[in-house]
C-alpha positions in Angstrom: 15.9 21.1 -41.3 19.6 21.7 -41.9 20.1 23.9 -38.7 18.5 21.3 -37.5 21.0 18.6 -38.4 23.8 21.0 -37.1 22.3 21.4 -33.9 21.5 17.6 -33.6 25.8 17.0 -35.2 26.8 19.5 -32.7 25.2 17.6 -29.4 26.0 14.5 -30.4 29.7 15.5 -30.8 29.2 16.7 -26.9 27.9 13.6 -26.0 30.4 11.7 -27.6 33.0 13.9 -26.3 31.8 13.8 -22.8 31.8 9.9 -22.9 35.2 9.4 -23.9 37.0 12.1 -21.2 34.5 9.6 -18.7 35.9 6.5 -20.5 39.2 7.6 -20.1 38.9 9.0 -16.8 37.4 5.6 -15.4 40.4 3.7 -17.6 43.2 5.6 -15.2 41.5 5.6 -12.1 40.4 2.8 -9.7 37.0 2.4 -8.0 36.6 3.6 -4.3 35.2 0.6 -2.4 33.1 1.5 0.3 32.0 -0.2 3.6 29.4 -2.7 1.9 32.4 -3.9 -0.4 30.8 -2.3 -3.7 32.2 0.6 -5.4 31.5 4.6 -4.1 30.7 6.9 -7.0 33.1 9.3 -7.7 33.6 12.9 -9.4 35.4 13.1 -12.4 37.1 16.1 -11.7 38.3 15.1 -8.3 37.9 11.3 -7.2 39.2 12.7 -3.7 36.1 14.8 -3.3 34.2 14.8 -0.4 30.2 15.2 0.0 28.8 16.8 2.9 25.2 18.1 3.3 24.0 21.2 4.2 20.5 23.0 4.7 20.5 23.2 1.1 21.8 20.7 -0.6 25.3 18.9 -0.8 28.4 20.6 -0.6 31.1 18.6 -2.8 35.0 18.9 -1.3 36.5 19.9 -4.4 34.3 23.3 -3.8 35.4 23.7 -0.9 38.9 23.1 -1.5 38.4 26.2 -4.2 37.0 28.4 -1.6 39.9 27.9 0.3 42.7 27.9 -2.5 41.3 31.9 -3.1 41.5 33.1 0.4 37.2 32.7 0.9 35.9 32.5 4.1 33.5 29.8 3.6 31.2 28.6 6.1 29.3 25.0 5.9 25.7 25.5 7.3 25.2 23.3 10.8 21.6 22.7 11.0 21.9 21.5 14.8 23.1 24.8 16.0 20.2 26.3 17.3 19.9 23.1 19.5 23.1 23.4 21.3 23.3 27.2 21.7 21.8 28.0 24.9 20.6 32.0 23.5 18.5 29.7 21.5 16.9 27.9 24.8 13.5 30.2 24.7 13.3 30.4 20.9 10.1 27.9 21.1 8.0 29.6 23.4 7.3 31.8 20.2 6.5 29.1 18.1 2.6 28.2 17.8 1.9 24.6 19.1 0.9 22.1 16.9 -2.8 21.1 16.9 -3.7 18.0 17.8 -5.5 16.0 15.2 -8.2 13.4 16.5 -7.1 9.6 15.5 -8.0 8.3 12.4 -9.1 5.1 14.4 -11.4 4.4 16.3 -11.5 2.3 20.2 -12.6 -1.1 20.8 -15.2 0.4 23.2 -16.6 2.3 21.0 -18.2 -0.5 19.1 -21.0 -2.8 20.2 -21.8 -6.1 19.9 -25.1 -6.7 18.6 -25.9 -10.3 20.5 -29.3 -11.0 18.1 -27.8 -10.5 14.7 -24.3 -11.1 16.4 -22.7 -8.7 14.6 -20.3 -6.2 15.3 -21.9 -2.4 14.9 -19.1 0.8 14.4 -19.5 4.2 16.2 -21.4 5.3 13.5 -24.5 2.7 13.5 -23.2 0.9 11.0 -22.9 -3.0 10.8 -20.0 -4.5 10.0 -19.2 -8.0 8.5 -16.4 -10.4 9.4 -13.8 -10.7 6.9 -11.3 -12.7 8.5 -11.7 -15.0 12.3 -8.3 -15.8 12.1 -6.3 -13.0 12.0 -2.8 -13.7 13.5 -0.7 -10.1 14.2 3.2 -9.9 13.5 3.0 -10.1 17.8 1.9 -13.8 17.5 -2.1 -12.5 18.9 -5.2 -13.6 17.2 -8.4 -11.8 16.8 -11.5 -11.3 13.9 -10.9 -8.7 11.6 -14.3 -6.9 10.6 -15.0 -4.5 7.7 -17.8 -2.2 7.0 -20.0 -2.2 3.7 -18.8 0.6 1.4 -22.5 0.8 -0.5 -25.8 1.7 0.1 -27.0 -2.0 -1.4 -25.0 -3.6 0.8 -26.7 -2.7 4.2 -28.4 -5.5 6.0 
């Protein structure tokens, strides 16, 4: 039990140290204001650090500065390179064509209207009921919404 208390105490001290470091940094640095007029997120170590998206995540500017300072020839991945390079124009011929999937929706032509019962019949032969006679689409068109009976007890 005492060893757990030591670990907790040490962890608490570590967090308090980090909190103090952040508070000190915040008190000595001004917020960077973004295009929206709100403060941008900053990095405690390097407020001028920029973030660049790469193919494997985010690369921060201070990492690039460190590579440059040490003389390392670093590269940032360009995920659009193969689209621009003429050597890769024919690369698509080796890719498999995506399989065409059938639409999960039926077209209006596939439904039948039963004049006797005044019901709509779906392509599976099931009767549909009227859910909303005055449905208005976002484009301003009016129509009727039909629904299928989900349970065998609701069959007509």
